[in-house]
N, C-alpha and C positions, 0 to 999 in steps of 0.2 A: 435791338438791330445788331449792336456790338456782339453779344453773345451767340446770335444766329449766324451771323457772317464769320466771327472768329472761328468758332468750332466747326463749321461746314468746310470752309476754305481749307483750314489747316488740315483737315481729315483727308482732303484730295492729295496730299503729298505722301500720305501713308497707305495708300492702296495703289492698284493697277492704274495706270494713267492714260491706257488705252482709250480712245474715242470708240464708241458704237457706231454702227452703221449710219443712223441719222445724223449723229454728229459729224462723221467724216463729210457727209454729203452737205451740211452747213458750212463746214470748214472750206471746202472745196469752193463753195459760192464767196464767202467771206474773204477768203485770200485772193481771190481773183484781183489782178490790178487794175482791171476795167470794171466800173461799176456798171457799165452799158451792157458789157458782155456777161455780166453775173445777172443782171435782171432779163437779158434774154435766155439764160440757162435756167433761171427759176421758171420762167413761162414753158420751158420745154418740155416740163414734167420732172425734172429733178428734184423739185419739192413741190408739195401738195398745198402750199399756203401762199397767201398775198405776200407782197415784197417788203413791208415794213421792217420786219425783225431781221431780214438780210441787210437792208440797207442801213438800218440803224448799227448793227454790229460791223458792218463794213467800214462806216465812218470811224467807229470806236477803234476798231482794229488797226486801220490804216493811220489814224491819229496818234494812236498809243503804243499798242503792240498787237501782233498777231500770234503770239504765244497761246497756244490753247489752254493752258492753266489760267492765264489771264482771262481770257473769254469765258471760261467756265467760272471764275471768281466775279465777272460782271453780272452773270445770271444770278448768283447766290446773293449779289449786294442788292440787285432788283428785287429778289424774293423778300430777302430780310427787311427793305424799304416798305415793302407792301404789308408785311406782317405788322410793323411798327405804326403805319398810317391806319391799319384796321383797328389795332389796340386802341389808338388815340381817338378815333371816332367812335368806337363801342364804348369807351369810357365816357364821352360827352353825352351818351344816350342812357347808359344804365350802368349801376355797380361802383366799384371804388377802383382806384389806380392800382393797388396793391393787389388786390383779390382778382382782378381782371388780367393783371399780367400773369399771376400764377395759372388761371384758368386757360387763357390763350395759349400760353406758351407749352402748358401740358397737353392740350389738345393738339396743337401744331406739332411738337415733337413726337408724339405717339401716333401720327398719321404717316405712314410708311411712304404715301404717294409723294409727299413734301420733299423726301431725301432724295428720290429718283429724278424728280423732275427740275427740283431747283437748282442742281449741279451741272445741267446738261448745256451744251452751246446749242440750244433750240429755242424755238418762239415762246415756250411755255410760261417763263417768267415775266416775260412782257405781257403775255395774254393775262396772266393773273393780275398785274398792276394795273393795266388798262380796264380789265374788269370789275377791280374794286371802285376805280374812280367812277366808272359807268353806273355801279350799284348806288353810289353816294348821291350822285346827281339825279338818279331816279326818285330816290327817297326824298330828296329836297323838292323835287317837283311835285310830289303829293300835296304839298302844303302850299306850293306857290307854282301852279302850272301856267301862269301867264307871264312869269318873270323872265325878260328876254336874257339876261346873263346865264340863267340856267338853261334855258332852251339852246343857245349858242353853244353852251358847255355839252349839253346832251349830244347835239349834233356832231360836235368835234370829237368827243370820246366815242360815240358810237360809230364814227367813220373809221377812228383808229382800232376799235375793236375788230370790226369786219375786215380790215387790212391788215391785221395781226394774224388772225386765224379764221378760216372760212366757218368754223363753228360760231364765231361772235353772231353769225346770223341767226342762229336759233335763240341767243340772249335777246338779240333785237326782237324777235318775233314774240317771244312770251312775255317781254316786258309790254310791248304794245298791246298784246291782248291784256294785260294786268290793266293797263290805264283804259282800255275800251271798257272793261268790267266797272272801273271806277266811274266813267262817263255815264254808264247805264244806270248805276247804282245811285250815284249823288245827283245826277241830272244837272250837272255844272258845266256848262259850254266850254268852259277854260281848259278842260282837258282835251278838247279838239286840238289846241295848240300842240300839244305833247305828241298826240296821235298823228299830227302833221309832220312833226320832227322825225317820228319813227319812219314815216314814208319818205322823207327825204334822205335819210340813211340809206335806206334800200335802194331808192334811186342812183345815189351816187354809186353805190357798189355795183348796180346793174350797168350804168353806163361806163364806168371807168375801168371796172375789174372783169365783168362777166365774159367778155370775149376771150381775154386771156384764162380765165377758170375754164372756160369751155376746152382750151388747147390742154390745159393741165389734167384736165379728166380723161384725158385719151390713154394717160398711164394706168388709169383704174379700169381698162376695158379689156376683156370682157366682163370683168367682174372685180369688185373691191377685195382688198387682202383681208378684211375684217370678216370673221365669220357672223353669222347671224346669231342674235343672244338667245340662249337657252334660259331654261329655270335657274340653274346653278351659276350660270355665267353673269345673269343679270345681277344676282345679289353679290356676287365677288365683285363685280365692276362699280356697283354704286356704293358698297362697303368699304372700297378703298378712298372714297372721299370723307370717311369718319375714322376717329381713332381706334387703334386696337393694341392690346399687349404684345401681340406676337402674330405677324401675318404667317410665320412659318408654322405655327401651331395650328392655324385656321387650314392649312391644306391637309390636315390630319383627318383619316374618315370620319372619326369619332366628334371632330368639331367643326364640321362644314355647316352647322346651324348658327355659327357665330356671326357671319356676315349678314344672314338673313335677321337674326336678332338685332344687329345695330341698326338696320335699315328700318326694321319695324318700330325700334325705340325712337328714332328721329322722326319719323311719319306719326306715330302714335302721340308722342309728347306735342308735335305741332297740332295735332287734331283735338287733344284734350285741353290745349291752352287757348287755342285760336277760335275753335268753332262756337264755343259758349259766347265769346265777346262779340261775334258777328251779328248777334240778336240786338246790340245797341244801335243807336242811330248813326248815320255816317259822320256826322261832324264831331260826335264824341270820340270815335275811332280816329279819326283825322288828326284830332288834337293831341293824341296820344302817340307822340313820336317814336318812342321805342317799340311800342307794339305795331306801329305801322311799318317800322323796318322789319319786324319779327313776320308780320304778315307777308311783306313783299319778298323776303328771303324765302319763306316756306313755299310761295308761289312759284317763284323763279326755279328753285331747285327741284320741285317735283313737275313742274310744265316742262323745263327743259329735259328732264329724264323721259317724260312721256313723248315728246316731240322727236326726239332722237330714236325711241323705239319705233314710232309710226313711220319715220323715213326709212329706219334699217329694214323693217318689213315690206313697205310699200315700193321703195325705190332702191337705195345703195345702203348697206350696213355702215353705221357710223357711230355705233356703240362702244367707245373706249373710253377708259377713266381718264386718260390724260386731256381729252377734248372737255370734259367735265369739270377740269381742276377748278375753275373760278368758283364753282359751286361750293367747293370745301370751304370757303369764307363764309359762305351764307349757312353751311351747317355749323361752323364755329359759333357764329352769333346766335343760331337757334338754341345751341347747348348752353351757351353762357345765359342768354334770357331765361331759358328753362330753369337753369340753377337758381336764380334770384327770385323768379316768380313762385317756384314751388316751395322755395326755402320761406317765403312770406306766407304762402297760402297753408302751409303746414307748421307754421309757428317755429321755424328753425332758423335761427340767426347765428351765423358764423362769424364771429369778431375776431380780429387779429390783433393780439396783445403787443406790447412794446417787445417781448421775448419773440413773438412771431416775426415782427419787422427786422429783428437782429438776425434772423435765420434766413431772410431773403438772398443775402450774399451767397449763403451756402447753397441754397436753393439753385441760384445761378451757375454755380461752378459744377453742381450735379447735372444740371440741365446742359451745359455745355459738353461735359464729359459723356453724358448719354448720347447725344446728337453726333460728336466726334466718332464715339464706338460704333453707333448704329451705320452712319454713313461709311464708315471704312469698311464694313461688312458688305456692302452694296457690291455685287458683282455685276458687271454690264458685259462681260466676254466669257465665253465657257474656256474649258480647259484643253482645248484641242491645241494650243500653242505647244505644249510640252512634248507633242509627239513628232514635231517637224524637224527638230535638229537630227533625229536619227535617218533623214531621207537623204539620198544622193542629191547634191545640188546641181549637178547636171541636167537634172529632169524637171520639169516644171510640174505644179501641184494645181491640180484642178479642184474648185469647191463648187457646190451646187446651190449655195445661197449667197446673196449680197450681204448677209449678216457676217459671213465668214471673209468673204472676199475683200470688201472696203476696209475693215479695220488692219487685216494683215497686209494688203496692199499700202497702206498708208503708213503702218508702223514698222513692219519686218522687211527691211530691205534685203535681207539674206535669201527670202524665199522667194522664188519665182512663182508666184501665185497666179493662177488664171481663172477666168470665169467664161463659160461658153454661152453664147447668145443664140440659143436654139428654140425658136418659137414651136416647133412641133412638139417636142417634148414638155414645153411649158404649158401648153393647152391641153395636154392629155386628160382625159377624163380620169378623176380621181386624185389627181396631182394637187398639191397644196395650192390654195388661192393665191399666196404671195408669189408664186412662180412666174405668174405673168406680170404681176405689177413690177417686180425685181428684173425682170427682162426689160421691160418699157423704160424703167429708171436708169439702168446700167448702159442701155443703149444712147441714152441722152448723155450720160457721163462721157462715154466713149466719144460721140460726136462733138461735144462741146469742149472736151477737155483732154482728148486724144490719149486716153489711157490705153496703153498697148496691151495691157494685161486682160483687158475684155475682148474674148476673141469671138468674131463672127461665126457662124456655121460653116460657110464654106471654107473657112481656113483652119478646121478640124479635120486634119487630114495626116497621112504618114510622113508627108514631106515636111510639114510645118511642126509636128508634134510627134515623131516616132515612138517615143517612150516617154511615159508621165505615170504620175500618182494621181489618186482621185481620193478625196474625203467625201465618201458617199453617205449622205443622210438618208434613213430609211423613210423619213416623210415626204422626202423629194424624189421625183420620178425624173431622171435624166440619163446617167450612164447605163443604167438597167437596160435602156433602150438599144444602145450600141452594142452592149453585150449579147442580148437576146436575139438581135438581128445579125449575129456573128460578124460585125464590123470591127469589134474590139474584143481582145483576149486578155484575161486577168492571168498574169504571171504568178503573183503569190498575194495573200491577204497578210498584211502585217498586223501586230497585235495592237489594238487600242482598247483603253479601258471606259470609252464613253458609250452609253447605252443609246441604241439606234443608230451607231455609225459604224462604218467598215473603212479601213484605210488599205486601198487597192493599188498594187502597181501593174500596170497596164501596158499594152503595146496594140498597135493595129495587127489584124490577122494578115498571115503572109499574101494572101490573094490581094488584099486591099492595097499592100505595100507595092505589089507588083504593078497594078493598074491604076492606081490612084482611087481615092475616096468618092470623088464625085460621080463616078459612074453608078455607084450604088444607093447614091440618095433618092 
């Protein structure tokens, strides 16, 4: 825990400290002086998750500090605590403390997703911690399905899970399916208690949160911002849950097979180890706790991926690696378990000598240095900032995405940054899917927090903004509409070295300046 916390927190002070879009939204909510108003804003569509994270961080922030770096450190500590608890639980099942420490920390350190999610002011570290607790209780319920304390713990953790992230419902659903299979396989009626507990979790979510969830989903209409999975995006998404030597190299054309290889390796190992054992009688498998956790891990990992795919193609796309992050712990356990099982099966025994033990402190220092270096390299905001100082401060700068607007508005008080709320261009066919989602989110931000830089369409006229700049993103359609319809004239195009970007200096056409913009809407 100390190694992970120290290396990741310290690295935050040696990199760009700007919050990215989602973190700015989180911070707006958490820094709200009124917890009631914050929860009202959460429901309005500013966030797409239940309120547990925002309320917990609101309490921590207002009790200790609202400094963004402190709140990021809270996420890191939660993440490091989760990995520590996971290591301890794994060691009670299989392996030795020293070998498990090396294996688990190596896998965790080489998984790029851990660096990006554990350092954010977002719900994901909390989601990972509660997810781990939920998995542990599930494992113990296999052996004791009628134990009251475990059933209560399962209900509480399950409720916390679905009130931390809506994707928690997927984990509850697939774990319920797992126990339904156990019930059919074992014919033990005690598993009905566990199934009832799953139903109770779903019922609580349905009664307490679904009405607000329905309001939140309005921000995702007419469509989600998440693209439907493709063959390549599927493997890149699930590949982020497993370790890699270099995520940058995997983006090279000749190495795109590596994410596929990682997924095939994890699934292949699971099939190779688990399937032959399933021929044994149920009681023998049930009594083997390490293997039962391996079986549970493999099922939840694969079934959650399958369910996310099904929902994505049938209803709304939800196939994003960060939603699947709790499954990373299951992948780690599968790899650790496979290490020991295959070593024994192939008569390969790795013993750590006295000299090996003496090298553990060296390994810890190297691990801390590696995590520090890797996290320092993670960039969450593009290089567009370097082009802003050259602009005339008298004129506002319009950006076309919330990814640009929110961080610049939050951090750069010298730039008069604006975002135009224009539904007509947001819903244009061919525009990026996130255009409508960002419209709905920023409309809620304007309504709830009175952010003046978010400009309604009716205020985009020559009286309000006679002269302005635009950071035009080629992937988004907005300013092009006003230029093509003759409402806006480009005075000049300034140099900008970002691919897919134009930096434009604009004004309204003289005719529109004379008679007003609204007549031509």
